[in-house]
C-alpha positions in Angstrom: 2.0 19.9 -4.4 1.4 23.1 -2.5 0.2 26.5 -3.7 2.7 28.7 -5.3 2.8 31.8 -7.3 2.9 30.6 -10.9 1.4 33.3 -13.1 1.8 31.3 -16.3 -0.8 28.7 -15.2 -2.7 30.6 -12.6 -6.3 31.4 -13.1 -7.5 34.9 -13.6 -8.6 35.6 -10.0 -10.3 38.9 -11.1 -13.0 36.9 -13.1 -15.6 34.8 -11.4 -15.8 31.2 -12.7 -19.1 30.0 -14.3 -21.8 29.2 -11.8 -21.9 25.5 -12.8 -18.2 25.2 -11.8 -18.8 27.0 -8.5 -21.7 24.7 -7.7 -19.6 21.6 -8.5 -16.8 22.9 -6.3 -19.1 23.6 -3.4 -20.6 20.1 -3.7 -17.0 18.7 -3.6 -16.2 20.7 -0.5 -19.4 19.6 1.1 -18.5 16.0 0.6 -15.0 16.6 2.1 -16.6 18.4 5.1 -17.3 15.0 6.7 -14.4 13.4 8.6 -15.3 9.9 7.6 -15.5 10.8 3.9 -12.2 12.7 4.1 -10.5 9.7 5.7 -11.9 7.3 3.1 -10.9 9.5 0.3 -7.4 9.9 1.7 -7.0 6.1 1.6 -8.5 5.9 -1.9 -5.9 8.3 -3.1 -3.2 5.7 -2.2 -4.9 2.5 -3.2 -8.0 0.8 -4.5 -10.4 -0.6 -1.9 -13.6 -2.6 -2.0 -16.3 -1.8 0.6 -15.3 -4.5 3.0 -11.6 -3.5 3.1 -12.4 0.2 3.3 -14.9 -0.4 6.2 -12.2 -2.3 8.1 -9.6 0.5 7.4 -11.8 3.3 8.7 -13.5 1.3 11.4 -17.2 1.8 10.4 -19.9 -0.5 9.1 -20.1 -1.6 5.5 -23.5 0.0 4.8 -22.2 3.4 6.1 -19.1 3.0 3.8 -21.4 2.2 0.8 -23.5 5.4 1.5 -20.4 7.6 1.8 -18.9 6.1 -1.4 -22.2 6.7 -3.2 -22.0 10.4 -2.3 -18.4 10.7 -3.2 -19.1 9.1 -6.5 -22.0 11.4 -7.3 -19.7 14.4 -6.5 -17.1 13.0 -9.0 -14.4 12.4 -6.4 -14.2 8.6 -6.7 -14.3 6.2 -9.6 -15.3 2.5 -9.5 -14.5 -0.6 -11.5 -15.7 -4.1 -11.4 -13.3 -6.9 -10.3 -15.3 -10.0 -10.7 -18.3 -9.7 -8.4 -17.0 -6.8 -6.3 -16.8 -3.1 -7.0 -13.4 -1.5 -6.4 -13.1 2.2 -5.6 -10.3 4.7 -6.1 -9.8 8.5 -6.0 -10.7 10.0 -9.4 -7.6 11.7 -10.8 -4.7 13.6 -9.5 -6.8 16.7 -8.9 -8.5 14.9 -6.0 -5.1 14.0 -4.5 -3.9 17.5 -4.9 -7.0 18.9 -3.3 -6.6 16.6 -0.2 -2.9 17.3 -0.1 -3.6 21.1 0.0 -6.3 20.7 2.6 -4.2 18.7 5.0 -1.2 20.9 4.3 -3.3 24.0 5.2 -4.4 22.2 8.4 -0.9 21.4 9.3 0.2 25.0 8.7 -2.8 26.3 10.7 -2.1 23.9 13.6 1.5 24.7 13.8 3.0 21.6 12.2 1.6 18.7 14.2 2.9 15.2 13.2 1.2 13.5 10.3 0.1 10.5 12.3 -2.1 12.7 14.4 -3.9 14.4 11.5 -6.2 11.8 9.9 
């Protein structure tokens, strides 16, 4: 999904959103400003992962993955569920997928359309 001019569902850009919403959005963007967290969240948009499999997929140590997941969870970007003794993580809702899709789409546009396999 990419930005489009849809005035029926578009926000009123002339009115500022409430401060609490701005603060939550800023915190979400702060979490996405880290390349490792962005890569992890990208993968979590496509499938569920436990810490071990996510660490292997992004190539970093399990403790670092756990710390990043904790931050993403506090920001409301990931959800967790128990699967036996392990915790399984996933992106929290389609709004997270849409946000990442828009961010990567904007990067592709800015960079002049480089191939997807060179982006993440």
